[in-house]
mmCIF file of the N, C-alpha and C atoms, coordinates in Angstrom:
data_MODEL
# 
_entry.id   MODEL 
# 
loop_
_atom_site.group_PDB 
_atom_site.id 
_atom_site.type_symbol 
_atom_site.label_atom_id 
_atom_site.label_alt_id 
_atom_site.label_comp_id 
_atom_site.label_asym_id 
_atom_site.label_entity_id 
_atom_site.label_seq_id 
_atom_site.pdbx_PDB_ins_code 
_atom_site.Cartn_x 
_atom_site.Cartn_y 
_atom_site.Cartn_z 
_atom_site.occupancy 
_atom_site.B_iso_or_equiv 
_atom_site.pdbx_formal_charge 
_atom_site.auth_seq_id 
_atom_site.auth_comp_id 
_atom_site.auth_asym_id 
_atom_site.auth_atom_id 
_atom_site.pdbx_PDB_model_num 
ATOM 1   N N  . UNK A 1 1  ? 4.141   2.266   -4.586  1.00 0.00 ? 1  UNK A N  1 
ATOM 2   C CA . UNK A 1 1  ? 3.267   3.085   -3.789  1.00 0.00 ? 1  UNK A CA 1 
ATOM 3   C C  . UNK A 1 1  ? 3.596   2.846   -2.320  1.00 0.00 ? 1  UNK A C  1 
ATOM 4   N N  . UNK A 1 2  ? 3.780   3.883   -1.586  1.00 0.00 ? 2  UNK A N  1 
ATOM 5   C CA . UNK A 1 2  ? 4.031   3.787   -0.150  1.00 0.00 ? 2  UNK A CA 1 
ATOM 6   C C  . UNK A 1 2  ? 2.722   3.984   0.601   1.00 0.00 ? 2  UNK A C  1 
ATOM 7   N N  . UNK A 1 3  ? 2.499   3.138   1.608   1.00 0.00 ? 3  UNK A N  1 
ATOM 8   C CA . UNK A 1 3  ? 1.337   3.259   2.475   1.00 0.00 ? 3  UNK A CA 1 
ATOM 9   C C  . UNK A 1 3  ? 1.814   3.344   3.913   1.00 0.00 ? 3  UNK A C  1 
ATOM 10  N N  . UNK A 1 4  ? 1.116   4.122   4.705   1.00 0.00 ? 4  UNK A N  1 
ATOM 11  C CA . UNK A 1 4  ? 1.443   4.215   6.128   1.00 0.00 ? 4  UNK A CA 1 
ATOM 12  C C  . UNK A 1 4  ? 0.750   3.090   6.874   1.00 0.00 ? 4  UNK A C  1 
ATOM 13  N N  . UNK A 1 5  ? 1.458   2.540   7.852   1.00 0.00 ? 5  UNK A N  1 
ATOM 14  C CA . UNK A 1 5  ? 0.872   1.558   8.750   1.00 0.00 ? 5  UNK A CA 1 
ATOM 15  C C  . UNK A 1 5  ? 0.241   2.347   9.892   1.00 0.00 ? 5  UNK A C  1 
ATOM 16  N N  . UNK A 1 6  ? -1.065  2.117   10.129  1.00 0.00 ? 6  UNK A N  1 
ATOM 17  C CA . UNK A 1 6  ? -1.793  2.903   11.126  1.00 0.00 ? 6  UNK A CA 1 
ATOM 18  C C  . UNK A 1 6  ? -2.274  2.008   12.261  1.00 0.00 ? 6  UNK A C  1 
ATOM 19  N N  . UNK A 1 7  ? -2.513  2.620   13.412  1.00 0.00 ? 7  UNK A N  1 
ATOM 20  C CA . UNK A 1 7  ? -3.011  1.887   14.578  1.00 0.00 ? 7  UNK A CA 1 
ATOM 21  C C  . UNK A 1 7  ? -4.513  1.693   14.427  1.00 0.00 ? 7  UNK A C  1 
ATOM 22  N N  . UNK A 1 8  ? -4.954  0.446   14.636  1.00 0.00 ? 8  UNK A N  1 
ATOM 23  C CA . UNK A 1 8  ? -6.380  0.106   14.615  1.00 0.00 ? 8  UNK A CA 1 
ATOM 24  C C  . UNK A 1 8  ? -6.636  -0.732  15.865  1.00 0.00 ? 8  UNK A C  1 
ATOM 25  N N  . UNK A 1 9  ? -7.114  -0.107  16.921  1.00 0.00 ? 9  UNK A N  1 
ATOM 26  C CA . UNK A 1 9  ? -7.294  -0.811  18.192  1.00 0.00 ? 9  UNK A CA 1 
ATOM 27  C C  . UNK A 1 9  ? -5.946  -1.279  18.716  1.00 0.00 ? 9  UNK A C  1 
ATOM 28  N N  . UNK A 1 10 ? -5.835  -2.567  19.036  1.00 0.00 ? 10 UNK A N  1 
ATOM 29  C CA . UNK A 1 10 ? -4.566  -3.142  19.488  1.00 0.00 ? 10 UNK A CA 1 
ATOM 30  C C  . UNK A 1 10 ? -3.703  -3.630  18.326  1.00 0.00 ? 10 UNK A C  1 
ATOM 31  N N  . UNK A 1 11 ? -4.198  -3.491  17.112  1.00 0.00 ? 11 UNK A N  1 
ATOM 32  C CA . UNK A 1 11 ? -3.488  -3.976  15.924  1.00 0.00 ? 11 UNK A CA 1 
ATOM 33  C C  . UNK A 1 11 ? -3.011  -2.803  15.080  1.00 0.00 ? 11 UNK A C  1 
ATOM 34  N N  . UNK A 1 12 ? -2.453  -3.116  13.959  1.00 0.00 ? 12 UNK A N  1 
ATOM 35  C CA . UNK A 1 12 ? -2.073  -2.104  12.972  1.00 0.00 ? 12 UNK A CA 1 
ATOM 36  C C  . UNK A 1 12 ? -2.578  -2.564  11.614  1.00 0.00 ? 12 UNK A C  1 
ATOM 37  N N  . UNK A 1 13 ? -2.752  -1.612  10.715  1.00 0.00 ? 13 UNK A N  1 
ATOM 38  C CA . UNK A 1 13 ? -3.271  -1.940  9.397   1.00 0.00 ? 13 UNK A CA 1 
ATOM 39  C C  . UNK A 1 13 ? -2.870  -0.899  8.381   1.00 0.00 ? 13 UNK A C  1 
ATOM 40  N N  . UNK A 1 14 ? -3.361  -1.087  7.165   1.00 0.00 ? 14 UNK A N  1 
ATOM 41  C CA . UNK A 1 14 ? -3.127  -0.118  6.082   1.00 0.00 ? 14 UNK A CA 1 
ATOM 42  C C  . UNK A 1 14 ? -4.482  0.286   5.521   1.00 0.00 ? 14 UNK A C  1 
ATOM 43  N N  . UNK A 1 15 ? -4.537  1.461   4.925   1.00 0.00 ? 15 UNK A N  1 
ATOM 44  C CA . UNK A 1 15 ? -5.743  1.939   4.254   1.00 0.00 ? 15 UNK A CA 1 
ATOM 45  C C  . UNK A 1 15 ? -5.527  1.852   2.757   1.00 0.00 ? 15 UNK A C  1 
ATOM 46  N N  . UNK A 1 16 ? -6.531  1.344   2.077   1.00 0.00 ? 16 UNK A N  1 
ATOM 47  C CA . UNK A 1 16 ? -6.497  1.306   0.617   1.00 0.00 ? 16 UNK A CA 1 
ATOM 48  C C  . UNK A 1 16 ? -7.426  2.394   0.097   1.00 0.00 ? 16 UNK A C  1 
ATOM 49  N N  . UNK A 1 17 ? -6.983  3.106   -0.911  1.00 0.00 ? 17 UNK A N  1 
ATOM 50  C CA . UNK A 1 17 ? -7.780  4.207   -1.454  1.00 0.00 ? 17 UNK A CA 1 
ATOM 51  C C  . UNK A 1 17 ? -9.025  3.683   -2.162  1.00 0.00 ? 17 UNK A C  1 
ATOM 52  N N  . UNK A 1 18 ? -10.003 4.539   -2.304  1.00 0.00 ? 18 UNK A N  1 
ATOM 53  C CA . UNK A 1 18 ? -11.238 4.199   -3.003  1.00 0.00 ? 18 UNK A CA 1 
ATOM 54  C C  . UNK A 1 18 ? -10.925 3.754   -4.430  1.00 0.00 ? 18 UNK A C  1 
ATOM 55  N N  . UNK A 1 19 ? -9.957  4.401   -5.059  1.00 0.00 ? 19 UNK A N  1 
ATOM 56  C CA . UNK A 1 19 ? -9.572  4.064   -6.427  1.00 0.00 ? 19 UNK A CA 1 
ATOM 57  C C  . UNK A 1 19 ? -9.090  2.618   -6.528  1.00 0.00 ? 19 UNK A C  1 
ATOM 58  N N  . UNK A 1 20 ? -8.239  2.204   -5.597  1.00 0.00 ? 20 UNK A N  1 
ATOM 59  C CA . UNK A 1 20 ? -7.728  0.824   -5.601  1.00 0.00 ? 20 UNK A CA 1 
ATOM 60  C C  . UNK A 1 20 ? -8.859  -0.155  -5.322  1.00 0.00 ? 20 UNK A C  1 
ATOM 61  N N  . UNK A 1 21 ? -9.708  0.165   -4.352  1.00 0.00 ? 21 UNK A N  1 
ATOM 62  C CA . UNK A 1 21 ? -10.827 -0.717  -4.027  1.00 0.00 ? 21 UNK A CA 1 
ATOM 63  C C  . UNK A 1 21 ? -11.741 -0.920  -5.230  1.00 0.00 ? 21 UNK A C  1 
ATOM 64  N N  . UNK A 1 22 ? -12.020 0.143   -5.955  1.00 0.00 ? 22 UNK A N  1 
ATOM 65  C CA . UNK A 1 22 ? -12.885 0.042   -7.132  1.00 0.00 ? 22 UNK A CA 1 
ATOM 66  C C  . UNK A 1 22 ? -12.193 -0.685  -8.282  1.00 0.00 ? 22 UNK A C  1 
ATOM 67  N N  . UNK A 1 23 ? -10.930 -0.350  -8.533  1.00 0.00 ? 23 UNK A N  1 
ATOM 68  C CA . UNK A 1 23 ? -10.198 -0.953  -9.653  1.00 0.00 ? 23 UNK A CA 1 
ATOM 69  C C  . UNK A 1 23 ? -10.093 -2.472  -9.507  1.00 0.00 ? 23 UNK A C  1 
ATOM 70  N N  . UNK A 1 24 ? -9.847  -2.948  -8.294  1.00 0.00 ? 24 UNK A N  1 
ATOM 71  C CA . UNK A 1 24 ? -9.662  -4.381  -8.067  1.00 0.00 ? 24 UNK A CA 1 
ATOM 72  C C  . UNK A 1 24 ? -10.911 -5.051  -7.503  1.00 0.00 ? 24 UNK A C  1 
ATOM 73  N N  . UNK A 1 25 ? -12.027 -4.312  -7.504  1.00 0.00 ? 25 UNK A N  1 
ATOM 74  C CA . UNK A 1 25 ? -13.326 -4.820  -7.062  1.00 0.00 ? 25 UNK A CA 1 
ATOM 75  C C  . UNK A 1 25 ? -13.254 -5.471  -5.680  1.00 0.00 ? 25 UNK A C  1 
ATOM 76  N N  . UNK A 1 26 ? -12.590 -4.787  -4.758  1.00 0.00 ? 26 UNK A N  1 
ATOM 77  C CA . UNK A 1 26 ? -12.487 -5.265  -3.383  1.00 0.00 ? 26 UNK A CA 1 
ATOM 78  C C  . UNK A 1 26 ? -13.718 -4.766  -2.630  1.00 0.00 ? 26 UNK A C  1 
ATOM 79  N N  . UNK A 1 27 ? -14.470 -5.716  -2.086  1.00 0.00 ? 27 UNK A N  1 
ATOM 80  C CA . UNK A 1 27 ? -15.700 -5.364  -1.354  1.00 0.00 ? 27 UNK A CA 1 
ATOM 81  C C  . UNK A 1 27 ? -15.450 -5.462  0.144   1.00 0.00 ? 27 UNK A C  1 
ATOM 82  N N  . UNK A 1 28 ? -15.652 -6.636  0.712   1.00 0.00 ? 28 UNK A N  1 
ATOM 83  C CA . UNK A 1 28 ? -15.559 -6.801  2.161   1.00 0.00 ? 28 UNK A CA 1 
ATOM 84  C C  . UNK A 1 28 ? -14.388 -7.665  2.597   1.00 0.00 ? 28 UNK A C  1 
ATOM 85  N N  . UNK A 1 29 ? -13.911 -8.543  1.716   1.00 0.00 ? 29 UNK A N  1 
ATOM 86  C CA . UNK A 1 29 ? -12.916 -9.530  2.113   1.00 0.00 ? 29 UNK A CA 1 
ATOM 87  C C  . UNK A 1 29 ? -11.808 -9.612  1.066   1.00 0.00 ? 29 UNK A C  1 
ATOM 88  N N  . UNK A 1 30 ? -10.577 -9.785  1.550   1.00 0.00 ? 30 UNK A N  1 
ATOM 89  C CA . UNK A 1 30 ? -9.452  -10.038 0.656   1.00 0.00 ? 30 UNK A CA 1 
ATOM 90  C C  . UNK A 1 30 ? -8.782  -11.344 1.076   1.00 0.00 ? 30 UNK A C  1 
ATOM 91  N N  . UNK A 1 31 ? -8.113  -11.960 0.131   1.00 0.00 ? 31 UNK A N  1 
ATOM 92  C CA . UNK A 1 31 ? -7.325  -13.155 0.422   1.00 0.00 ? 31 UNK A CA 1 
ATOM 93  C C  . UNK A 1 31 ? -5.881  -12.711 0.625   1.00 0.00 ? 31 UNK A C  1 
ATOM 94  N N  . UNK A 1 32 ? -5.286  -13.088 1.741   1.00 0.00 ? 32 UNK A N  1 
ATOM 95  C CA . UNK A 1 32 ? -3.914  -12.694 2.055   1.00 0.00 ? 32 UNK A CA 1 
ATOM 96  C C  . UNK A 1 32 ? -3.017  -13.923 1.940   1.00 0.00 ? 32 UNK A C  1 
ATOM 97  N N  . UNK A 1 33 ? -1.962  -13.799 1.140   1.00 0.00 ? 33 UNK A N  1 
ATOM 98  C CA . UNK A 1 33 ? -0.999  -14.884 0.969   1.00 0.00 ? 33 UNK A CA 1 
ATOM 99  C C  . UNK A 1 33 ? 0.366   -14.386 1.424   1.00 0.00 ? 33 UNK A C  1 
ATOM 100 N N  . UNK A 1 34 ? 0.999   -15.140 2.305   1.00 0.00 ? 34 UNK A N  1 
ATOM 101 C CA . UNK A 1 34 ? 2.325   -14.774 2.793   1.00 0.00 ? 34 UNK A CA 1 
ATOM 102 C C  . UNK A 1 34 ? 3.377   -15.562 2.017   1.00 0.00 ? 34 UNK A C  1 
ATOM 103 N N  . UNK A 1 35 ? 4.301   -14.854 1.416   1.00 0.00 ? 35 UNK A N  1 
ATOM 104 C CA . UNK A 1 35 ? 5.420   -15.474 0.715   1.00 0.00 ? 35 UNK A CA 1 
ATOM 105 C C  . UNK A 1 35 ? 6.682   -15.178 1.517   1.00 0.00 ? 35 UNK A C  1 
ATOM 106 N N  . UNK A 1 36 ? 7.788   -15.735 1.071   1.00 0.00 ? 36 UNK A N  1 
ATOM 107 C CA . UNK A 1 36 ? 9.044   -15.585 1.811   1.00 0.00 ? 36 UNK A CA 1 
ATOM 108 C C  . UNK A 1 36 ? 9.386   -14.120 2.099   1.00 0.00 ? 36 UNK A C  1 
ATOM 109 N N  . UNK A 1 37 ? 9.259   -13.291 1.068   1.00 0.00 ? 37 UNK A N  1 
ATOM 110 C CA . UNK A 1 37 ? 9.683   -11.897 1.254   1.00 0.00 ? 37 UNK A CA 1 
ATOM 111 C C  . UNK A 1 37 ? 8.623   -10.874 0.870   1.00 0.00 ? 37 UNK A C  1 
ATOM 112 N N  . UNK A 1 38 ? 7.363   -11.307 0.728   1.00 0.00 ? 38 UNK A N  1 
ATOM 113 C CA . UNK A 1 38 ? 6.315   -10.340 0.407   1.00 0.00 ? 38 UNK A CA 1 
ATOM 114 C C  . UNK A 1 38 ? 4.931   -10.866 0.793   1.00 0.00 ? 38 UNK A C  1 
ATOM 115 N N  . UNK A 1 39 ? 3.966   -9.955  0.777   1.00 0.00 ? 39 UNK A N  1 
ATOM 116 C CA . UNK A 1 39 ? 2.576   -10.243 1.102   1.00 0.00 ? 39 UNK A CA 1 
ATOM 117 C C  . UNK A 1 39 ? 1.743   -9.945  -0.131  1.00 0.00 ? 39 UNK A C  1 
ATOM 118 N N  . UNK A 1 40 ? 0.815   -10.845 -0.456  1.00 0.00 ? 40 UNK A N  1 
ATOM 119 C CA . UNK A 1 40 ? -0.056  -10.656 -1.614  1.00 0.00 ? 40 UNK A CA 1 
ATOM 120 C C  . UNK A 1 40 ? -1.488  -10.528 -1.114  1.00 0.00 ? 40 UNK A C  1 
ATOM 121 N N  . UNK A 1 41 ? -2.172  -9.472  -1.538  1.00 0.00 ? 41 UNK A N  1 
ATOM 122 C CA . UNK A 1 41 ? -3.593  -9.289  -1.262  1.00 0.00 ? 41 UNK A CA 1 
ATOM 123 C C  . UNK A 1 41 ? -4.357  -9.452  -2.560  1.00 0.00 ? 41 UNK A C  1 
ATOM 124 N N  . UNK A 1 42 ? -5.394  -10.295 -2.540  1.00 0.00 ? 42 UNK A N  1 
ATOM 125 C CA . UNK A 1 42 ? -6.247  -10.486 -3.718  1.00 0.00 ? 42 UNK A CA 1 
ATOM 126 C C  . UNK A 1 42 ? -7.692  -10.305 -3.291  1.00 0.00 ? 42 UNK A C  1 
ATOM 127 N N  . UNK A 1 43 ? -8.504  -9.721  -4.180  1.00 0.00 ? 43 UNK A N  1 
ATOM 128 C CA . UNK A 1 43 ? -9.927  -9.621  -3.845  1.00 0.00 ? 43 UNK A CA 1 
ATOM 129 C C  . UNK A 1 43 ? -10.507 -11.025 -3.696  1.00 0.00 ? 43 UNK A C  1 
ATOM 130 N N  . UNK A 1 44 ? -11.350 -11.208 -2.715  1.00 0.00 ? 44 UNK A N  1 
ATOM 131 C CA . UNK A 1 44 ? -12.020 -12.495 -2.516  1.00 0.00 ? 44 UNK A CA 1 
ATOM 132 C C  . UNK A 1 44 ? -13.218 -12.513 -3.452  1.00 0.00 ? 44 UNK A C  1 
ATOM 133 N N  . UNK A 1 45 ? -13.197 -13.430 -4.390  1.00 0.00 ? 45 UNK A N  1 
ATOM 134 C CA . UNK A 1 45 ? -14.253 -13.510 -5.403  1.00 0.00 ? 45 UNK A CA 1 
ATOM 135 C C  . UNK A 1 45 ? -15.149 -14.702 -5.094  1.00 0.00 ? 45 UNK A C  1 
ATOM 136 N N  . UNK A 1 46 ? -16.430 -14.511 -5.245  1.00 0.00 ? 46 UNK A N  1 
ATOM 137 C CA . UNK A 1 46 ? -17.361 -15.616 -5.054  1.00 0.00 ? 46 UNK A CA 1 
ATOM 138 C C  . UNK A 1 46 ? -17.131 -16.624 -6.177  1.00 0.00 ? 46 UNK A C  1 
ATOM 139 N N  . UNK A 1 47 ? -17.027 -17.907 -5.848  1.00 0.00 ? 47 UNK A N  1 
ATOM 140 C CA . UNK A 1 47 ? -16.695 -18.907 -6.861  1.00 0.00 ? 47 UNK A CA 1 
ATOM 141 C C  . UNK A 1 47 ? -17.683 -18.994 -8.011  1.00 0.00 ? 47 UNK A C  1 
ATOM 142 N N  . UNK A 1 48 ? -18.929 -18.663 -7.779  1.00 0.00 ? 48 UNK A N  1 
ATOM 143 C CA . UNK A 1 48 ? -19.946 -18.774 -8.831  1.00 0.00 ? 48 UNK A CA 1 
ATOM 144 C C  . UNK A 1 48 ? -20.384 -17.407 -9.362  1.00 0.00 ? 48 UNK A C  1 
ATOM 145 N N  . UNK A 1 49 ? -19.534 -16.420 -9.184  1.00 0.00 ? 49 UNK A N  1 
ATOM 146 C CA . UNK A 1 49 ? -19.856 -15.071 -9.641  1.00 0.00 ? 49 UNK A CA 1 
ATOM 147 C C  . UNK A 1 49 ? -20.080 -15.082 -11.159 1.00 0.00 ? 49 UNK A C  1 
ATOM 148 N N  . UNK A 1 50 ? -21.186 -14.513 -11.592 1.00 0.00 ? 50 UNK A N  1 
ATOM 149 C CA . UNK A 1 50 ? -21.485 -14.407 -13.017 1.00 0.00 ? 50 UNK A CA 1 
ATOM 150 C C  . UNK A 1 50 ? -22.216 -15.605 -13.599 1.00 0.00 ? 50 UNK A C  1 
ATOM 151 N N  . UNK A 1 51 ? -22.397 -16.659 -12.805 1.00 0.00 ? 51 UNK A N  1 
ATOM 152 C CA . UNK A 1 51 ? -23.070 -17.844 -13.324 1.00 0.00 ? 51 UNK A CA 1 
ATOM 153 C C  . UNK A 1 51 ? -24.507 -17.529 -13.733 1.00 0.00 ? 51 UNK A C  1 
ATOM 154 N N  . UNK A 1 52 ? -25.191 -16.680 -12.981 1.00 0.00 ? 52 UNK A N  1 
ATOM 155 C CA . UNK A 1 52 ? -26.582 -16.371 -13.300 1.00 0.00 ? 52 UNK A CA 1 
ATOM 156 C C  . UNK A 1 52 ? -26.706 -15.765 -14.695 1.00 0.00 ? 52 UNK A C  1 
ATOM 157 N N  . UNK A 1 53 ? -25.796 -14.873 -15.046 1.00 0.00 ? 53 UNK A N  1 
ATOM 158 C CA . UNK A 1 53 ? -25.827 -14.248 -16.378 1.00 0.00 ? 53 UNK A CA 1 
ATOM 159 C C  . UNK A 1 53 ? -25.472 -15.264 -17.460 1.00 0.00 ? 53 UNK A C  1 
ATOM 160 N N  . UNK A 1 54 ? -24.496 -16.124 -17.163 1.00 0.00 ? 54 UNK A N  1 
ATOM 161 C CA . UNK A 1 54 ? -24.096 -17.145 -18.138 1.00 0.00 ? 54 UNK A CA 1 
ATOM 162 C C  . UNK A 1 54 ? -25.239 -18.123 -18.397 1.00 0.00 ? 54 UNK A C  1 
ATOM 163 N N  . UNK A 1 55 ? -25.943 -18.538 -17.340 1.00 0.00 ? 55 UNK A N  1 
ATOM 164 C CA . UNK A 1 55 ? -27.066 -19.465 -17.506 1.00 0.00 ? 55 UNK A CA 1 
ATOM 165 C C  . UNK A 1 55 ? -28.210 -18.810 -18.281 1.00 0.00 ? 55 UNK A C  1 
ATOM 166 N N  . UNK A 1 56 ? -28.419 -17.523 -18.029 1.00 0.00 ? 56 UNK A N  1 
ATOM 167 C CA . UNK A 1 56 ? -29.474 -16.821 -18.771 1.00 0.00 ? 56 UNK A CA 1 
ATOM 168 C C  . UNK A 1 56 ? -29.146 -16.772 -20.263 1.00 0.00 ? 56 UNK A C  1 
ATOM 169 N N  . UNK A 1 57 ? -27.887 -16.505 -20.604 1.00 0.00 ? 57 UNK A N  1 
ATOM 170 C CA . UNK A 1 57 ? -27.472 -16.498 -22.010 1.00 0.00 ? 57 UNK A CA 1 
ATOM 171 C C  . UNK A 1 57 ? -27.629 -17.877 -22.631 1.00 0.00 ? 57 UNK A C  1 
ATOM 172 N N  . UNK A 1 58 ? -27.267 -18.915 -21.886 1.00 0.00 ? 58 UNK A N  1 
ATOM 173 C CA . UNK A 1 58 ? -27.428 -20.277 -22.392 1.00 0.00 ? 58 UNK A CA 1 
ATOM 174 C C  . UNK A 1 58 ? -28.902 -20.562 -22.688 1.00 0.00 ? 58 UNK A C  1 
ATOM 175 N N  . UNK A 1 59 ? -29.784 -20.134 -21.791 1.00 0.00 ? 59 UNK A N  1 
ATOM 176 C CA . UNK A 1 59 ? -31.218 -20.345 -21.986 1.00 0.00 ? 59 UNK A CA 1 
ATOM 177 C C  . UNK A 1 59 ? -31.702 -19.612 -23.236 1.00 0.00 ? 59 UNK A C  1 
ATOM 178 N N  . UNK A 1 60 ? -31.273 -18.370 -23.402 1.00 0.00 ? 60 UNK A N  1 
ATOM 179 C CA . UNK A 1 60 ? -31.690 -17.578 -24.555 1.00 0.00 ? 60 UNK A CA 1 
ATOM 180 C C  . UNK A 1 60 ? -31.212 -18.191 -25.866 1.00 0.00 ? 60 UNK A C  1 
ATOM 181 N N  . UNK A 1 61 ? -30.041 -18.827 -25.849 1.00 0.00 ? 61 UNK A N  1 
ATOM 182 C CA . UNK A 1 61 ? -29.506 -19.483 -27.059 1.00 0.00 ? 61 UNK A CA 1 
ATOM 183 C C  . UNK A 1 61 ? -30.009 -20.921 -27.197 1.00 0.00 ? 61 UNK A C  1 
ATOM 184 N N  . UNK A 1 62 ? -30.866 -21.332 -26.263 1.00 0.00 ? 62 UNK A N  1 
ATOM 185 C CA . UNK A 1 62 ? -31.372 -22.702 -26.205 1.00 0.00 ? 62 UNK A CA 1 
ATOM 186 C C  . UNK A 1 62 ? -30.228 -23.711 -26.132 1.00 0.00 ? 62 UNK A C  1 
ATOM 187 N N  . UNK A 1 63 ? -29.233 -23.348 -25.360 1.00 0.00 ? 63 UNK A N  1 
ATOM 188 C CA . UNK A 1 63 ? -28.055 -24.196 -25.189 1.00 0.00 ? 63 UNK A CA 1 
ATOM 189 C C  . UNK A 1 63 ? -27.980 -24.728 -23.759 1.00 0.00 ? 63 UNK A C  1 
ATOM 190 N N  . UNK A 1 64 ? -29.135 -24.852 -23.109 1.00 0.00 ? 64 UNK A N  1 
ATOM 191 C CA . UNK A 1 64 ? -29.150 -25.292 -21.722 1.00 0.00 ? 64 UNK A CA 1 
ATOM 192 C C  . UNK A 1 64 ? -29.704 -26.714 -21.568 1.00 0.00 ? 64 UNK A C  1 
ATOM 193 N N  . UNK A 1 65 ? -29.490 -27.525 -22.576 1.00 0.00 ? 65 UNK A N  1 
ATOM 194 C CA . UNK A 1 65 ? -29.960 -28.913 -22.516 1.00 0.00 ? 65 UNK A CA 1 
ATOM 195 C C  . UNK A 1 65 ? -29.009 -29.740 -21.654 1.00 0.00 ? 65 UNK A C  1 
ATOM 196 N N  . UNK A 1 66 ? -29.527 -30.815 -21.107 1.00 0.00 ? 66 UNK A N  1 
ATOM 197 C CA . UNK A 1 66 ? -28.689 -31.694 -20.298 1.00 0.00 ? 66 UNK A CA 1 
ATOM 198 C C  . UNK A 1 66 ? -27.793 -32.527 -21.207 1.00 0.00 ? 66 UNK A C  1 
ATOM 199 N N  . UNK A 1 67 ? -26.598 -32.778 -20.767 1.00 0.00 ? 67 UNK A N  1 
ATOM 200 C CA . UNK A 1 67 ? -25.647 -33.554 -21.557 1.00 0.00 ? 67 UNK A CA 1 
ATOM 201 C C  . UNK A 1 67 ? -25.701 -35.036 -21.220 1.00 0.00 ? 67 UNK A C  1 
ATOM 202 N N  . UNK A 1 68 ? -26.194 -35.349 -20.032 1.00 0.00 ? 68 UNK A N  1 
ATOM 203 C CA . UNK A 1 68 ? -26.330 -36.732 -19.602 1.00 0.00 ? 68 UNK A CA 1 
ATOM 204 C C  . UNK A 1 68 ? -27.794 -36.992 -19.274 1.00 0.00 ? 68 UNK A C  1 
ATOM 205 N N  . UNK A 1 69 ? -28.281 -38.182 -19.554 1.00 0.00 ? 69 UNK A N  1 
ATOM 206 C CA . UNK A 1 69 ? -29.673 -38.467 -19.208 1.00 0.00 ? 69 UNK A CA 1 
ATOM 207 C C  . UNK A 1 69 ? -29.876 -38.463 -17.694 1.00 0.00 ? 69 UNK A C  1 
ATOM 208 N N  . UNK A 1 70 ? -31.111 -38.155 -17.288 1.00 0.00 ? 70 UNK A N  1 
ATOM 209 C CA . UNK A 1 70 ? -31.423 -38.150 -15.860 1.00 0.00 ? 70 UNK A CA 1 
ATOM 210 C C  . UNK A 1 70 ? -31.302 -39.544 -15.250 1.00 0.00 ? 70 UNK A C  1 
ATOM 211 N N  . UNK A 1 71 ? -31.664 -40.558 -16.004 1.00 0.00 ? 71 UNK A N  1 
ATOM 212 C CA . UNK A 1 71 ? -31.616 -41.935 -15.522 1.00 0.00 ? 71 UNK A CA 1 
ATOM 213 C C  . UNK A 1 71 ? -30.848 -42.767 -16.548 1.00 0.00 ? 71 UNK A C  1 
ATOM 214 N N  . UNK A 1 72 ? -29.891 -43.510 -16.079 1.00 0.00 ? 72 UNK A N  1 
ATOM 215 C CA . UNK A 1 72 ? -29.139 -44.399 -16.960 1.00 0.00 ? 72 UNK A CA 1 
ATOM 216 C C  . UNK A 1 72 ? -29.913 -45.695 -17.140 1.00 0.00 ? 72 UNK A C  1 
ATOM 217 N N  . UNK A 1 73 ? -29.756 -46.321 -18.294 1.00 0.00 ? 73 UNK A N  1 
ATOM 218 C CA . UNK A 1 73 ? -30.516 -47.544 -18.582 1.00 0.00 ? 73 UNK A CA 1 
ATOM 219 C C  . UNK A 1 73 ? -30.200 -48.666 -17.599 1.00 0.00 ? 73 UNK A C  1 
ATOM 220 N N  . UNK A 1 74 ? -28.986 -48.756 -17.132 1.00 0.00 ? 74 UNK A N  1 
ATOM 221 C CA . UNK A 1 74 ? -28.612 -49.845 -16.236 1.00 0.00 ? 74 UNK A CA 1 
ATOM 222 C C  . UNK A 1 74 ? -28.744 -49.453 -14.741 1.00 0.00 ? 74 UNK A C  1 
ATOM 223 N N  . UNK A 1 75 ? -29.368 -48.320 -14.490 1.00 0.00 ? 75 UNK A N  1 
ATOM 224 C CA . UNK A 1 75 ? -29.480 -47.858 -13.100 1.00 0.00 ? 75 UNK A CA 1 
ATOM 225 C C  . UNK A 1 75 ? -30.627 -48.591 -12.400 1.00 0.00 ? 75 UNK A C  1 
ATOM 226 N N  . UNK A 1 76 ? -30.364 -49.061 -11.185 1.00 0.00 ? 76 UNK A N  1 
ATOM 227 C CA . UNK A 1 76 ? -31.368 -49.775 -10.401 1.00 0.00 ? 76 UNK A CA 1 
ATOM 228 C C  . UNK A 1 76 ? -31.977 -48.799 -9.394  1.00 0.00 ? 76 UNK A C  1 
ATOM 229 N N  . UNK A 1 77 ? -33.173 -48.326 -9.686  1.00 0.00 ? 77 UNK A N  1 
ATOM 230 C CA . UNK A 1 77 ? -33.833 -47.352 -8.819  1.00 0.00 ? 77 UNK A CA 1 
ATOM 231 C C  . UNK A 1 77 ? -34.496 -48.011 -7.628  1.00 0.00 ? 77 UNK A C  1 
ATOM 232 N N  . UNK A 1 78 ? -34.661 -49.326 -7.645  1.00 0.00 ? 78 UNK A N  1 
ATOM 233 C CA . UNK A 1 78 ? -35.301 -50.027 -6.535  1.00 0.00 ? 78 UNK A CA 1 
ATOM 234 C C  . UNK A 1 78 ? -34.471 -49.937 -5.256  1.00 0.00 ? 78 UNK A C  1 
ATOM 235 N N  . UNK A 1 79 ? -33.152 -49.733 -5.412  1.00 0.00 ? 79 UNK A N  1 
ATOM 236 C CA . UNK A 1 79 ? -32.285 -49.614 -4.236  1.00 0.00 ? 79 UNK A CA 1 
ATOM 237 C C  . UNK A 1 79 ? -32.683 -48.401 -3.374  1.00 0.00 ? 79 UNK A C  1 
ATOM 238 N N  . UNK A 1 80 ? -33.287 -47.409 -4.005  1.00 0.00 ? 80 UNK A N  1 
ATOM 239 C CA . UNK A 1 80 ? -33.620 -46.165 -3.335  1.00 0.00 ? 80 UNK A CA 1 
ATOM 240 C C  . UNK A 1 80 ? -35.033 -46.169 -2.753  1.00 0.00 ? 80 UNK A C  1 
ATOM 241 N N  . UNK A 1 81 ? -35.790 -47.184 -3.042  1.00 0.00 ? 81 UNK A N  1 
ATOM 242 C CA . UNK A 1 81 ? -37.188 -47.230 -2.582  1.00 0.00 ? 81 UNK A CA 1 
ATOM 243 C C  . UNK A 1 81 ? -37.273 -47.669 -1.138  1.00 0.00 ? 81 UNK A C  1 
# 
C-alpha cells in the first residue's frame, strides 16, 4: 500500500484510513519501532485490557479464590506496628 507523506505544521506525516484504524484497533497512540531498513507501527494497548471481563468470569465460576494465604504462619506482624 502506498501512502502520501503530507505536511503537518512544521513536520510531515501519513494518514491512515478509517478501515486500517478499525481493523488494528488504533485509538489515540501507536508504538513506533525503528529497524535498520523499516518502520513498524503497532497499536498501543493498555497492559490490563480485558482484565475486568476476565475477573468477572472468574467470579461467576467461583474461581477467584486466593492462592496464597493473606498471612504466613512465620510472618512477624509486630515489625509493622
